[in-house]
C-alpha positions in Angstrom: -28.7 -14.7 -1.0 -29.5 -16.9 -4.4 -30.6 -19.4 -1.5 -34.2 -20.5 -2.2 -36.6 -20.1 1.2 -39.3 -22.5 1.2 -42.6 -20.6 1.3 -43.8 -20.4 4.9 -47.2 -19.7 6.4 -48.9 -15.7 7.3 -46.2 -14.8 9.9 -46.0 -11.0 12.1 -44.1 -8.7 11.3 -42.6 -5.1 13.0 -41.1 -3.9 9.7 -43.5 -3.2 6.9 -42.4 0.2 5.6 -38.4 -1.5 5.5 -39.9 -2.5 1.8 -40.4 0.4 0.7 -37.2 1.6 1.8 -34.9 -1.2 0.8 -36.7 -0.3 -2.8 -35.5 3.4 -2.8 -32.4 2.7 -1.9 -31.6 -0.1 -4.2 -33.1 2.1 -7.1 -30.6 4.5 -6.9 -27.5 2.4 -8.0 -25.3 2.4 -5.1 -24.1 -0.8 -6.1 -21.6 0.6 -8.4 -19.8 1.0 -5.2 -21.1 -1.1 -2.6 -20.9 -4.2 -5.1 -17.9 -6.8 -4.2 -17.6 -10.1 -5.3 -17.6 -12.5 -2.5 -18.3 -16.1 -1.9 -21.2 -16.9 0.7 -22.3 -13.8 1.8 -23.2 -11.8 -0.9 -22.1 -7.8 -0.2 -25.1 -6.2 -0.9 -27.3 -8.2 1.4 -24.0 -6.7 4.6 -24.9 -3.1 3.3 -28.3 -4.0 3.9 -27.6 -4.9 7.5 -25.8 -2.3 8.3 -28.3 0.4 6.9 -31.2 -1.5 9.1 -28.8 -1.3 12.0 -28.2 2.3 11.3 -32.3 3.0 10.9 -32.6 1.2 14.1 -29.9 3.8 15.8 -26.9 2.0 16.3 -23.5 1.4 14.1 -22.6 -1.7 17.0 -22.1 -5.0 14.7 -23.0 -7.1 18.3 -26.2 -5.2 18.5 -27.7 -6.8 15.2 -29.1 -9.5 17.1 -31.8 -6.4 17.9 -32.4 -6.7 14.3 -33.2 -10.4 14.2 -36.6 -9.7 12.3 -38.4 -12.6 9.8 -39.5 -9.9 7.2 -35.6 -8.5 7.5 -34.6 -12.2 6.6 -37.1 -12.6 3.8 -36.2 -8.9 2.0 -32.4 -9.5 2.2 -33.0 -13.0 1.4 -30.8 -14.8 4.1 -32.0 -17.9 6.2 -30.4 -16.0 9.6 -28.5 -13.0 10.4 -24.4 -12.8 10.4 -22.7 -13.3 13.4 -21.4 -10.5 14.3 -18.3 -11.0 14.1 -19.2 -11.7 10.4 -20.4 -8.3 10.3 -17.8 -6.9 11.9 -14.9 -8.4 9.3 -17.1 -7.4 6.5 -16.1 -4.0 6.9 -12.5 -4.8 5.4 -14.2 -5.7 2.1 -15.3 -2.0 1.1 -13.0 0.6 0.2 -13.5 3.6 2.1 -13.4 6.3 -0.2 -16.5 3.5 -3.0 -18.5 4.3 0.5 -17.3 8.0 0.5 -18.8 8.0 -3.3 -22.0 6.4 -2.5 -22.8 8.8 0.4 -22.6 11.7 -2.2 -24.5 9.8 -4.5 -27.3 9.3 -2.1 -27.0 13.2 -1.9 -27.3 13.8 -5.2 -30.0 11.3 -6.1 -33.1 13.6 -4.9 -31.3 17.6 -5.8 -33.3 17.4 -9.3 -36.6 17.5 -7.2 -34.9 20.7 -5.3 -34.5 24.4 -6.4 -32.3 27.7 -5.4 -28.4 27.2 -4.7 -26.9 25.9 -1.4 -25.4 26.5 1.2 -23.4 24.4 2.8 -22.0 23.9 6.6 -18.5 22.9 7.6 -17.9 21.4 10.9 -15.7 18.6 12.8 -16.9 16.0 15.7 -14.2 14.2 17.6 -15.5 10.5 17.8 -14.3 9.3 21.2 -12.7 5.4 22.2 -13.3 5.1 25.6 -11.5 2.0 25.5 -8.3 0.7 28.0 -6.3 -1.1 25.5 -4.0 -0.3 22.4 -4.6 3.9 23.3 -1.1 4.6 21.4 -3.2 3.9 18.4 -5.2 6.7 19.1 -4.1 10.6 19.0 -5.5 13.2 20.7 -8.1 16.2 19.9 -9.9 18.9 20.5 -13.9 17.7 21.5 -16.0 21.0 22.0 -19.2 18.0 23.4 -16.5 17.6 26.4 -14.7 20.5 26.7 -11.4 18.9 26.2 -9.1 16.3 24.1 -10.3 13.0 23.9 -8.7 10.0 22.1 -10.5 9.4 18.8 -10.3 10.2 15.5 -11.6 13.3 13.6 -15.0 13.1 11.9 -15.7 16.4 9.0 -18.8 17.2 7.4 -20.5 19.4 4.9 -23.5 19.5 5.4 -26.5 20.7 2.8 -28.1 23.9 5.6 -31.5 23.1 4.1 -32.4 20.1 4.6 -29.3 18.6 7.0 -28.0 15.6 4.6 -24.6 15.0 4.3 -22.4 16.2 1.0 -19.0 14.5 1.8 -17.5 13.7 4.4 -14.2 12.8 6.1 -12.2 10.6 9.3 -9.0 11.7 9.9 -6.4 11.0 12.9 -7.4 12.7 15.9 -5.1 15.4 15.7 -6.5 16.2 12.4 -6.2 20.2 12.1 -9.5 21.6 11.2 -7.7 24.6 9.3 -6.2 22.6 7.2 -9.4 20.6 5.5 -11.8 23.7 5.0 -10.2 23.7 1.6 -10.1 20.2 0.6 -14.2 19.7 2.1 -14.7 23.1 -0.3 -13.5 22.4 -2.9 -15.4 18.6 -3.1 -18.0 20.5 -2.2 -17.8 22.5 -5.2 -16.8 19.5 -7.6 -20.1 17.8 -6.4 -22.3 20.7 -6.8 -20.9 23.2 -9.5 -22.8 26.6 -9.8 -25.5 25.5 -7.5 -23.0 25.5 -4.7 -23.8 29.1 -3.4 -20.9 29.3 -0.2 -19.8 27.3 2.5 -19.8 28.5 6.6 -17.4 27.5 9.3 -16.8 28.3 12.4 -13.6 30.4 13.6 -11.6 26.3 13.5 -11.5 26.4 10.2 -10.1 29.6 9.3 -6.5 30.5 8.2 -4.6 32.4 6.6 -3.6 30.0 4.3 -7.0 28.0 4.0 -8.5 32.0 3.0 -6.4 32.5 0.8 -6.8 29.0 -1.0 -10.8 29.4 -0.6 -10.4 32.7 -2.4 -8.6 31.7 -4.9 -11.1 29.0 -5.6 -13.7 31.3 -5.8 -15.6 29.8 -3.2 -17.9 32.3 -1.6 -17.4 32.1 2.1 -18.3 33.3 5.8 -15.8 31.8 8.5 -15.4 32.7 11.9 -12.3 35.2 12.8 -10.2 34.8 16.2 -10.5 37.9 18.0 -7.2 39.0 18.4 -5.7 41.9 20.2 -5.8 44.2 17.2 -9.8 42.7 16.4 -10.4 43.1 20.7 -9.4 47.1 19.5 -11.4 47.4 16.6 -14.1 46.5 18.8 -13.3 48.7 21.9 -13.1 51.2 19.2 -16.5 50.7 18.0 -18.4 54.6 18.8 -21.5 54.3 20.7 -23.5 54.8 17.4 -22.3 51.2 16.0 -22.8 49.8 19.6 -26.3 51.1 19.5 -26.8 49.6 15.1 -24.3 46.4 16.9 -27.4 45.7 19.1 -30.5 46.7 16.9 -29.4 45.3 13.4 -27.5 42.7 15.0 -24.4 42.9 12.3 -22.3 45.6 11.5 -19.3 46.3 9.3 -15.6 45.6 10.6 -13.6 47.4 8.4 -11.7 45.9 5.7 -9.5 42.7 6.7 -5.6 42.9 6.6 -5.4 39.7 5.6 -6.2 41.1 2.0 -8.2 44.3 2.1 -9.6 44.1 -1.6 -11.2 41.4 -1.0 -11.8 39.9 2.0 -14.1 42.3 4.9 -15.1 42.0 8.7 -18.3 41.5 10.1 -19.4 41.6 13.7 -22.2 39.7 14.9 -24.3 41.0 18.5 -23.8 38.1 20.7 -26.9 35.8 21.2 -28.1 36.8 24.4 -27.7 40.1 26.6 -25.9 38.7 29.6 -23.5 36.6 26.5 -20.2 38.4 28.1 -17.9 37.0 25.2 -19.8 38.6 21.7 -19.8 40.3 19.6 -18.7 37.9 17.5 -16.4 38.6 14.6 -16.2 36.7 10.8 -14.3 37.1 7.7 -16.3 36.8 4.1 -15.3 37.7 0.6 -19.0 38.2 -0.5 -19.4 41.6 -1.5 -22.7 43.4 -2.4 -24.3 42.4 0.7 -25.7 44.0 3.8 -24.1 42.6 7.8 -28.0 41.4 8.4 -27.9 39.6 5.6 -24.9 38.4 5.9 -25.8 37.9 9.7 -28.5 35.4 8.2 -26.5 33.9 5.8 -23.8 32.9 8.5 -26.4 31.7 11.4 -27.4 28.7 8.7 -24.3 26.9 10.2 -26.3 26.1 13.1 -27.8 23.2 10.8 -24.4 21.4 11.0 -24.5 21.1 14.8 -28.2 19.8 14.9 -27.5 17.6 12.3 -24.0 16.5 14.4 -26.9 16.6 17.7 -28.7 13.8 15.5 -26.2 11.8 14.4 -24.4 10.7 18.0 -27.9 10.1 19.4 -29.8 9.0 16.9 -27.2 6.8 14.7 -25.2 6.3 17.5 -22.4 8.1 15.7 -20.0 8.2 19.4 -19.5 4.3 18.9 -16.0 3.5 17.3 -16.4 0.0 15.9 -12.4 -0.8 16.2 -9.0 1.1 16.6 -8.3 0.8 12.8 -8.9 3.4 10.8 -10.8 2.1 7.7 -13.2 0.2 9.4 -14.6 3.3 11.0 -14.5 4.8 8.0 -16.4 2.4 6.4 -18.7 1.7 9.6 -18.9 5.4 10.0 -19.8 5.5 6.2 -22.6 3.4 6.5 -24.0 5.3 9.2 -23.7 8.9 7.0 -25.4 6.5 4.4 -28.2 5.9 6.4 -29.1 9.6 7.2 -29.3 10.5 3.1 -30.9 7.4 2.9 -33.9 8.9 5.1 -33.7 12.1 4.1 -33.2 11.5 0.4 -36.5 9.0 1.0 -38.6 11.9 2.3 -37.5 14.2 -0.7 -38.6 11.5 -3.0 -42.0 10.5 -1.2 -43.1 14.2 -1.3 -41.9 14.9 -4.9 -40.0 18.2 -3.9 -38.0 19.6 -0.5 -40.8 18.6 2.4 -41.7 21.3 4.9 -40.8 18.9 7.9 -37.9 16.7 7.6 -38.1 14.0 10.5 -35.1 13.1 12.1 -33.7 9.6 13.3 -35.9 8.5 16.2 -39.3 10.4 14.2 -38.0 8.5 10.3 -37.8 5.4 12.6 -41.5 5.4 14.0 -42.6 5.9 10.9 -40.6 4.5 7.9 -38.7 1.5 9.8 -41.1 0.3 12.4 -44.6 -1.2 11.8 -46.9 -3.5 12.5 -48.8 -6.4 9.8 -48.1 -9.5 8.5 -46.6 -11.1 6.0 -46.4 -14.6 3.9 -43.0 -15.8 1.6 -43.0 -17.3 -1.4 -39.9 -18.2 -2.9 -38.5 -14.6 -3.9 -42.4 -13.0 -3.9 -43.3 -11.7 -0.8 -46.5 -10.2 0.1 -47.3 -7.7 3.2 -50.4 -7.0 5.0 -49.8 -3.7 7.2 -52.1 -3.1 9.9 -51.7 0.6 9.4 -53.1 1.3 5.8 -50.5 3.8 3.6 -52.2 7.7 3.0 -54.1 7.3 0.4 -52.9 10.4 -1.5 -49.4 8.9 -0.6 -46.8 8.8 -3.8 -45.3 5.7 -2.0 -48.9 4.0 -2.3 -47.3 2.0 -4.7 -48.3 -1.7 -4.3 -45.3 -3.5 -6.1 -42.0 -3.2 -5.5 -38.6 -4.7 -7.0 -35.6 -5.7 -5.0 -32.6 -6.2 -7.4 -30.1 -6.2 -5.0 -31.6 -9.5 -3.4 -34.0 -10.5 -6.5 -36.8 -10.2 -4.2 -40.5 -8.7 -5.4 -42.8 -7.2 -2.7 -46.5 -6.7 -3.0 -48.5 -5.1 -0.6 -52.1 -6.5 0.2 -54.4 -3.4 0.8 
C-alpha cells in the first residue's frame, strides 16, 4: 500500500463515484476493527477490495477479475489486485466478532440523522451449499425459499424496519433453531439502540415459551407469530359472526389472553392477506399494552422489510453463495457483504442529511454511486478525477476534495 506509483497520463475509468464512497467508508473509524498488522498487502486495502466486490454484486473471490479498474487500483494504492487465492486466504486475517462490530458501527454512524424510535425485525435464512464434496461439514436446515431442508449455514438478521439496514447478525450451523436465538438478537439490539428500540417483530419460528418469557423478563416489547395449535384453532372456530365481520373489516381483532402468561401476554388475530387464502387468520402474541389490534397489526406488518432485505441481499450481494465449507471464512465473507449494504444505505442517509424518501436498492445504488464514466490522472498519492456527468449542484456530496486515510490518498474532483 505504501508503494509509490508513477504519474500516469489521463486515463478512462468507469468507477468515478468510488472515490466518494471510499472517503465516506474511511471516515467512520472502522479501522478500529478491520486493521490487522500484515506484511505485504495491508488488511484495510483488502477490505476495500471485498467491499467493492459486494457493491458490484458478487461475494466470490474468484470474481475479483471483474473489478480490474485502474481507478480502483489507484484509490486502494495497489499496483495490481490480489489473486483470488490471496483474497480468499485474507478471510482468515479477520476475527468474525470484529467484522460484526464493524457492521454494527456502520449502522449506528447515521442514527443521529434520524428521529423517532426504531423497530427491529428478526429473521433467518439458510445459506445453501451446492457443492458435492465435504458435505459432512454442513448440516441441514429448513429453507423457506426452496421449501425443503438444505445443507449450509444459517444466517440470523436483525433489520431496521425503516431503512433496511442490518443492526446485527449471526451465522451459525445449518441446524440451528430459530427460537433459541430470538432473545440473543433482541438483547443485542437493545444493547446497541438503548431507549431508541421500540420493539421487535418476528414470525412464529422465533416463538417459544422460553423465548417469550426471556423477552418479557428483559422488558423488550415484541410481536411474535404464534403457532396455531389445536387450542388456538378452537378459539378461531369459536369466533362469533360479529367478531368475524370485525376481523374482515378491520383486519385484526383481539383473541384473548395467552395461557403462557395471562397477566402480561395477549393474542392477536390478523385476517388473511387475500379472500382466497384459506390458511388465515394468523395469530400473534404480544406484551404491548394499551394499543388497539389495528395498530398492533400495522406494527407487525413492518416485518415485510426483512423479507425485502433478504431478497435484495440474495440478488444484489450474492448472499446465497458460500465461499468455503468452513464457518469462520463464511462469517467474515458474509459480514463484508452486510457491511457493504450498511455503508450503501448509510451513505444515502449521510448524503441527504436525514432519512431519504427513497432508498436505492443494490442494483440502483451500483448504477449511481459505484459506476460512472470519467477520466483521472495519478500524481503519486494525489488523484484528479474528471467525471463525464457532473454532480447535482445542490447535492451535499459536491465536495471537490476527499481524503482517503486508509490508503493515504487524496482525491480532487475537477469540475
